[in-house]
C-alpha positions, 0 to 999 in steps of 0.5 A: 507507422511503425512502433519504433517510430511511434516511440521515437515521436513519443520521446520527442514530445515528452522531451518538449514537455520536460523543458517547458517554461516554468516547470523546473522541478519536472525538467529532470523527470524521465519519460515512461516509454513502452517497449514491444514486449511489455505486459502491463498489470495495474493493481487498483484498490478500488474501482476508479483508481485504475483510471485515475492513476493510469488511464492515459498509459493504458490507452498507449499500451493498447494502441501499441497492441500490448497486453494490459490487465487490471486487478481490483482489490475491493469492489469499493462497497464501503462508503465513498467517504472512506477514501477521503478520510484520513483518520477513522471511518466516517459516519456511514450512509445507510444502504445496501453495501453489496449492491454498491459493490455490484454497481461499482463493478459494472462501472469499472467494466464500463470504464475499462471498455471506454479505455479500450479493454474488454471484460477478459482484461479485468479481474475482481478480487472482492476483498473488504473495502477499508478492511484490507489493512486490518487483514494485513496487520492481524488476520494470518494463521489461525486468527479468524478471518476479518469480518466487514462491519458493513457487509457483515461478510468474512469472505468474498461474497461476490459471484464475479470475483476471482475466487468467491468464498475466499476468506478475508485472511492474508494467505487467501489474498496472497493466493489470489495475487499469486494466481493473477501474477502467474496467469498474466506474467507482467513485465510492469506492475503498477501499485499504489504508492506506499505513502498513500493515505488510504488504508486499502492503497497501503495494504495493496502495496504490501500484499503485492510486494510479498506476492512479487517476492514469492514469484521471484523465489520461484524463478518466475521473473521480477517485473518492474514495479512502479508506484502511482499517487492517488489519495493524499489530503489537499491534493491534487492541486490545483483542482478541476479539469486542467488538461494543459497542466502537468501532474505534480506529486504531493509536496512531501514526495516531490524529491522522489525519482518520478517518471512520467507518461505524457498524454496526447490531448485525445488521451486526456479527453478519453481518460476524462470520459472513462472517469465519468463511467465511474458515475456513482463516484464522479457524480459526488466529486467531479472537480476532484476526479477532473484533477487527474485528467492532466497532461502527464501521469506520474509513477515512481520506481520502488526499491528496497533498502540494502541491508546485506547480511542484516547489516546497514543503516538508513535515516528516513525523513518523514515530511508528510504533515498533511496525513491526518487533515481531512480535505473539508472542501472535498468532503462538503462536495461529496456529502451533498446533503447538509444533514450528512455534512453536519454529521461529518463535521461533528465527527471532525470536530470531536476528533480534533478536540480529542487530538488537540494536544497530540501534535506528535508528527513523525519527523524521522525514522531510522533503521540500523542492523548489526547482523544480530538485531535491527534497531528502529528509532522514531523521532517526533516533532515534540515530546510524546504525549502521555496519552499516545502509544507508538506501534512498530510492526516488523514482518519478516519474509523468507523464500523457504517459509510461507509468509503466513508462518513468519512472525508478525511482530507488533511492539507497542510502547505506551505511557511510561515506556510500557512495552507490549510485544505480540506475534499477531494475537500471541503475547510474547515476553516484554524482554523479547525486544530491548527498549533503548533509552533516548530523549522525550521526543523519540522511541527506539527498540532493538529487535533480534532477527531471531524474533523475526524468523531470521528473515531475508527481507523485513517490512517495517511500519510505524504509527502513533495512536490515542486509543483507537484514534490514529495520530500519525503514521509512516509508510512501510519500508522494505529492507533487503538482507540479501538472503545472507544467513543470519544465525550465529552472526558475530556482529555486536549491538550498536550503541543507543546513538548509532550512526546513520547513513543513506541506504543504497537501493538493493539490486535484484530482489531475491526470491521467495516460495509458494505459501500455504493458506489460512483458516477461513470461515465461509462468508455469511452470504454467498551506505551501510555503516559499521556500528560501534562495538558493544557487547550484545545483550544476553537476551538475544540468544535465548529469544528463539527458545523462549517463544511458544510455537506458532499455531498450525495452519489449517486448509483454505476454504473456498466456494466453487469458482465462477467465471466473470460474465460478459458485459457490454455497454448496452447492458451496463447499468451506468447512469449518464 
């Protein structure tokens, strides 16, 4: 049977699924079909995410003789609870973390074999499980690499990783991702959804996004980017093995333009078999894993928000009211022992009491640019409690500047509107940004583009905390300034109550360039709305000259690379 005929039959079957009775919301979903020259690259934060998200699609691509590669961000060497919790790290189980990482690596290879891949189709990066978002937020330039509290390593400790010895630093992660992308040259890239509750999933989405911008800057092409759902509290529903039930996204993401791949029954069965190969995880939470063996798999196209020349407006509704509510039933299943469950339950109770009066869920986030500065407004369900601190992060990107060199601005708005502005570990003058007066249930800041390095794109994230305990957070969003020059832009500043309009998706993302790396210690062991005219504040032109110079980059440190050893089903230590 020809590939064209196969694709026609697949489209017919997908269409039949789409009009199935009782499935009104999914009726409009576009089927995900594969062409003759596709190359699929699946980015998985942990071993098992690749199968959970795309086990059926991978089988389909291989049946059509299309190249597929899986890139694992971490070895999954942290405690299994880390992916299920939505606040702090849970109480850690004793045991050798690195041996857990090696076991999960072998399980990943076994699962890949079950799907039809070989060890040559799998790449392990080996970055710190549950620590990659910390790397993204804090560990760039001369800031020392992140040190894992569990493995005690500050660099990749695994011989089978792509680059053993790579520092737990942002530049090193980007270098590895750049190598993976340039080596494979994908036409389709699959990444975790930006709203995913797991820290490594959010971090991988951000790092891959930067790597793709850098790739486009070099004229190496711009693959289609599709995001998959994986870890959300109280999801998926219903739980358990239901091969005749289509997958549905979390409720607060239901309105997204999801595309779906319809699995044949044998593909669903094979997907479940591959999930079983992740034995250490499947053993602890079988009903949860079985919930992903459904009739369809879901993917959402990612698009930046268009702010040409730094001018535009977007009003983003935040609907996720489940983000910081752990799934108690699932945690109990995974705990296995009453004593460990009691420890976890005690931690939950303690955190619940600490957050009892802090029901400050995000309800809206607004961004407005006037060509000179970006105004970011966050609104909450109720007035912000005195104990809460809002943190807004803005990371700029330019094609002609290494991303590590670009400012990494964090703005903390504490009690009584105290402002702390930092570029990584460097404190900046509080008047580098402007706090815009507003109601008790909102906080608004105006950030000059000069402070962000006159970027071509900006990533914006926000979260609310009490001390070190997260209260709520929003997904990072990307603003595309379309490469237009920003210096000396004449546009005025907006009034505090600026008008908002729905932002339009950007056309083709511009392009960035290659990036120098960070200092690394070796591991211990081997649309658009026109704002009203107001005179811009005097602080804006002076900001750039008032800032201290950024630290100089140091060379990246690496150990010699080792190739991934061949694995066979006969020698893989997988327990059945």
